[in-house]
BAFI-3210 file (N, C-alpha, C; in Angstrom, 3 decimals, decimal comma, padded with zeros to 6 digits):
// residues 111
n [1|2|3|4|5|6|7|8|9|10|11|12|13|14|15|16|17|18|19|20|21|22|23|24|25|26|27|28|29|30|31|32|33|34|35|36|37|38|39|40|41|42|43|44|45|46|47|48|49|50|51|52|53|54|55|56|57|58|59|60|61|62|63|64|65|66|67|68|69|70|71|72|73|74|75|76|77|78|79|80|81|82|83|84|85|86|87|88|89|90|91|92|93|94|95|96|97|98|99|100|101|102|103|104|105|106|107|108|109|110|111]
n.u [000,791|002,132|002,378|004,154|007,394|010,916|013,105|016,200|016,764|014,230|010,739|008,097|004,693|002,859|001,014|-000,615|-001,414|-003,177|-005,106|-006,028|-007,299|-009,307|-010,746|-011,726|-013,718|-015,600|-014,934|-014,157|-011,391|-008,904|-006,278|-003,000|-000,115|002,719|001,672|000,116|-000,761|-001,078|000,750|003,160|002,598|002,316|004,907|006,571|007,387|007,999|009,187|011,427|013,892|013,179|014,079|012,909|013,407|013,293|012,212|010,006|008,024|005,300|004,484|006,547|008,026|005,959|004,533|006,438|006,520|003,857|003,879|005,711|008,414|011,953|013,435|015,039|015,549|015,722|017,084|017,532|015,508|012,096|011,395|013,503|013,882|013,040|015,011|017,342|020,291|019,738|020,608|021,599|020,733|018,243|016,558|014,597|012,579|011,378|010,352|008,476|006,481|005,177|004,241|005,803|008,587|012,045|014,672|017,157|019,109|020,010|021,585|021,521|020,934|023,283|024,312]
n.v [-001,222|001,176|004,644|006,185|005,730|005,982|005,859|006,036|009,315|009,714|009,987|007,738|006,800|004,433|001,327|001,861|004,498|004,308|002,678|004,390|006,429|004,872|004,129|006,642|007,015|005,371|002,687|-000,739|-001,732|-004,090|-004,440|-005,708|-005,932|-004,242|-001,948|-004,095|-007,000|-009,495|-009,779|-010,246|-012,573|-014,352|-014,635|-015,409|-018,294|-019,486|-018,998|-017,300|-014,695|-011,469|-008,874|-005,966|-004,070|-000,874|002,133|003,634|005,208|005,039|002,571|000,411|000,678|001,155|-001,232|-003,073|-002,225|-002,800|-005,567|-006,125|-006,460|-006,066|-003,178|-001,581|001,536|003,273|006,250|007,755|007,482|007,512|009,482|011,262|014,060|015,000|014,152|015,169|016,855|016,749|016,312|013,165|012,687|013,838|012,296|010,567|012,343|012,947|010,437|010,197|011,937|010,391|008,441|006,155|003,902|002,924|000,478|000,775|002,926|003,841|005,440|004,611|001,528|-000,799|-003,375]
n.w [000,000|-000,332|-001,075|-002,597|-004,143|-004,208|-006,882|-007,329|-008,193|-008,992|-008,400|-007,959|-008,321|-006,399|-005,922|-003,714|-004,067|-006,224|-005,038|-003,016|-004,504|-005,666|-003,378|-002,683|-004,555|-003,634|-003,984|-003,136|-001,328|-000,695|001,354|001,170|002,457|003,948|006,411|007,313|009,177|007,861|005,742|007,015|008,431|006,346|005,517|007,609|009,148|011,568|014,924|014,616|015,061|013,852|011,633|010,429|007,587|006,292|004,517|004,933|007,183|007,643|006,667|006,527|009,032|010,867|010,557|011,528|014,195|015,003|014,845|016,707|016,024|015,599|014,029|011,228|010,173|007,163|006,561|004,296|002,436|001,599|003,507|003,438|003,246|005,698|007,385|006,461|007,112|009,819|013,167|014,502|017,094|017,145|015,630|016,719|017,369|014,950|014,294|016,333|015,514|013,667|015,213|015,671|016,262|016,161|016,108|014,963|012,820|009,487|006,803|004,076|002,373|001,545|-000,615]
ca.u [000,000|002,949|001,862|005,229|008,695|012,003|014,040|017,239|016,231|012,881|009,646|007,060|003,509|002,722|-000,339|-001,388|-002,001|-004,326|-006,103|-006,579|-008,234|-010,434|-011,536|-012,387|-014,921|-016,390|-014,537|-013,703|-009,976|-008,359|-004,840|-002,130|001,240|003,061|001,899|-000,917|-000,138|-001,159|001,961|004,181|002,184|002,563|006,354|007,286|006,838|008,304|009,451|012,756|014,026|012,921|014,472|012,236|014,213|012,470|012,395|008,707|007,547|003,879|004,239|007,614|008,338|004,711|004,262|007,366|006,054|002,627|004,215|006,729|009,681|012,989|013,430|016,134|014,955|016,617|016,761|017,708|014,452|010,864|011,371|014,849|013,870|012,853|016,223|018,471|020,984|019,220|021,514|021,063|020,047|016,881|015,810|013,412|011,523|010,660|009,574|007,336|005,412|004,490|003,866|006,578|009,939|012,897|015,839|018,385|019,051|021,051|021,240|021,139|021,247|024,195|024,481]
ca.v [000,000|002,393|005,674|006,553|005,100|006,667|005,036|007,029|010,663|009,739|009,580|007,034|006,450|002,997|000,774|002,522|005,720|003,869|002,212|005,570|007,049|003,955|004,274|007,944|006,908|004,327|001,333|-001,560|-002,074|-005,031|-004,201|-006,814|-005,395|-003,547|-002,469|-005,062|-008,229|-010,654|-009,897|-010,855|-013,951|-015,155|-014,773|-015,928|-019,615|-019,949|-017,939|-016,724|-013,251|-010,762|-007,476|-005,327|-002,986|-000,080|003,584|004,281|005,150|004,696|001,173|-000,489|000,774|000,956|-002,666|-003,707|-001,880|-003,539|-006,986|-006,182|-006,875|-005,041|-002,533|-000,742|002,582|003,881|007,681|008,377|007,043|008,285|010,611|011,832|015,510|015,246|013,765|015,864|017,793|016,633|015,526|011,845|012,724|014,343|011,387|010,042|013,363|012,769|009,207|010,407|012,566|009,307|007,471|004,943|003,885|001,953|000,044|001,156|003,869|003,769|006,382|003,836|000,103|-001,252|-004,831]
ca.w [000,000|-000,417|-001,976|-003,512|-003,956|-004,904|-007,654|-007,575|-008,018|-009,558|-007,518|-008,698|-007,557|-006,195|-005,889|-002,670|-004,635|-007,008|-004,072|-002,345|-005,450|-005,793|-002,150|-002,727|-005,385|-002,959|-004,347|-002,025|-001,450|000,283|001,415|001,536|002,444|005,186|007,754|007,688|009,724|006,975|004,936|007,866|008,736|005,162|005,297|008,773|009,424|012,915|015,910|014,449|015,262|012,594|011,508|009,304|007,042|005,404|004,478|005,055|008,564|007,665|006,318|006,970|010,463|011,608|010,540|012,471|015,543|015,290|015,005|017,767|015,438|015,519|012,718|010,762|009,351|006,183|006,606|002,984|001,526|001,453|004,445|003,480|003,474|007,126|008,096|005,863|008,009|011,179|014,012|014,838|018,398|016,936|014,767|017,401|017,339|013,690|014,413|017,238|014,721|012,968|016,258|015,435|016,810|015,486|016,876|014,297|011,709|008,492|005,732|002,903|002,464|000,495|-000,703]
c.u [000,831|002,336|002,885|006,464|009,709|012,868|015,129|016,680|014,783|011,855|008,561|005,889|003,358|001,243|-001,209|-002,043|-003,247|-005,453|-006,787|-007,612|-009,491|-011,339|-012,329|-013,634|-015,783|-016,109|-014,053|-012,257|-009,611|-006,846|-004,110|-000,696|001,505|002,227|000,924|-000,300|-000,124|000,117|003,089|003,844|002,439|004,040|007,066|006,634|007,103|008,637|010,860|012,738|013,940|013,442|013,793|013,095|013,329|012,712|011,084|008,188|006,099|003,590|005,296|007,790|007,086|004,355|005,156|006,917|004,816|002,895|005,240|008,041|010,680|012,957|014,686|015,529|016,011|016,237|016,848|016,647|013,296|010,870|012,691|014,866|013,723|014,121|017,474|019,017|020,454|020,205|020,838|020,318|018,617|016,022|014,526|012,271|010,706|009,794|008,350|006,178|004,566|004,024|004,508|007,887|010,729|014,077|017,130|018,096|020,223|020,639|020,785|021,588|022,104|024,297|025,901]
c.v [001,283|003,356|006,058|005,733|005,947|005,630|005,982|008,405|010,789|009,247|008,940|006,734|004,934|002,601|001,428|003,806|005,388|003,432|003,380|006,270|006,188|004,034|005,577|007,941|005,728|002,917|000,583|-001,987|-003,050|-004,872|-005,466|-006,319|-004,701|-002,272|-003,559|-006,413|-009,421|-010,864|-010,566|-012,317|-014,878|-015,438|-015,523|-017,226|-020,120|-018,750|-017,357|-015,233|-012,561|-009,337|-006,937|-004,141|-002,185|001,404|004,338|004,101|004,692|003,229|000,249|-000,481|000,602|-000,537|-003,421|-003,445|-002,695|-005,020|-007,217|-006,804|-005,733|-004,433|-001,700|000,265|003,216|005,359|008,359|007,998|008,025|009,559|011,382|013,335|015,859|014,954|014,463|016,914|017,791|015,817|014,222|011,851|013,263|013,422|010,890|011,050|013,252|011,516|009,397|011,109|011,514|008,207|006,110|005,029|002,819|001,610|000,598|002,142|003,608|004,707|005,650|002,406|-000,273|-002,769|-005,162]
c.w [000,000|-001,419|-003,029|-003,203|-004,717|-005,613|-008,122|-007,264|-008,487|-008,532|-008,371|-007,769|-007,522|-006,120|-004,820|-003,145|-005,451|-006,073|-003,369|-003,232|-005,590|-004,568|-002,162|-003,615|-004,922|-003,447|-003,114|-002,291|-000,340|000,240|001,830|001,380|003,762|005,287|008,189|008,069|008,770|006,154|005,731|008,151|007,553|004,920|006,410|009,228|010,840|013,794|015,803|014,703|013,906|012,695|010,248|008,876|006,094|005,522|004,646|006,479|008,647|007,377|006,921|008,485|011,311|011,665|011,503|013,906|015,913|015,542|016,115|017,276|015,558|014,122|012,499|009,796|008,465|006,050|005,246|001,971|001,454|002,300|004,483|003,722|004,952|007,937|007,579|006,828|009,441|012,014|014,451|016,179|018,289|016,066|015,427|017,437|016,060|013,777|015,299|016,520|014,009|013,923|015,998|016,199|016,080|016,378|016,292|013,164|010,779|007,359|004,471|003,098|001,271|000,545|-001,059]
res [p|d|l|i|v|h|r|g|d|k|k|e|y|c|a|g|s|v|a|k|i|f|e|e|i|n|g|k|v|i|y|y|g|k|p|h|p|e|i|y|r|g|c|i|q|d|e|k|k|v|l|v|i|g|d|n|l|n|t|d|i|r|g|a|n|q|m|k|f|d|s|l|f|i|t|g|g|i|h|k|k|e|f|l|n|l|p|v|e|n|y|d|k|v|l|s|k|y|k|t|n|t|n|y|y|l|e|k|l|n|w]
***
C-alpha cells in the first residue's frame, strides 16, 4: 500500500495511490502489504528473530512496531527531506510525529 517510492532521483507512484483514489470513489480495497499483519504472517513460518528494514515510517516501520519486530529505518528514503541535516540525536523526534519507533538507523542500504 505504499503511496510513492524513490528510484534514484525519480519519484514514482505505487499501488497505494491507485487504491486511495479507488476508495475515494467508494470502491472496495483489500490491502495486503506492510503495515498489515497478513503480509508478515505469510512470510514468517516460525518464531525466528525478525528485523524489518524499510524507508517508510507509515508502512515499513509501523508494521514492524505492530508486530513487535525489531526494525532498521533507512533515513535516505521516502522521508529523506525530514532527516536531511538533522543531528542523529533528533531522529526520534521525527519518528514520534508518525507514532513509530525503530531500533536502528542507516542512511542507505548497500548490498
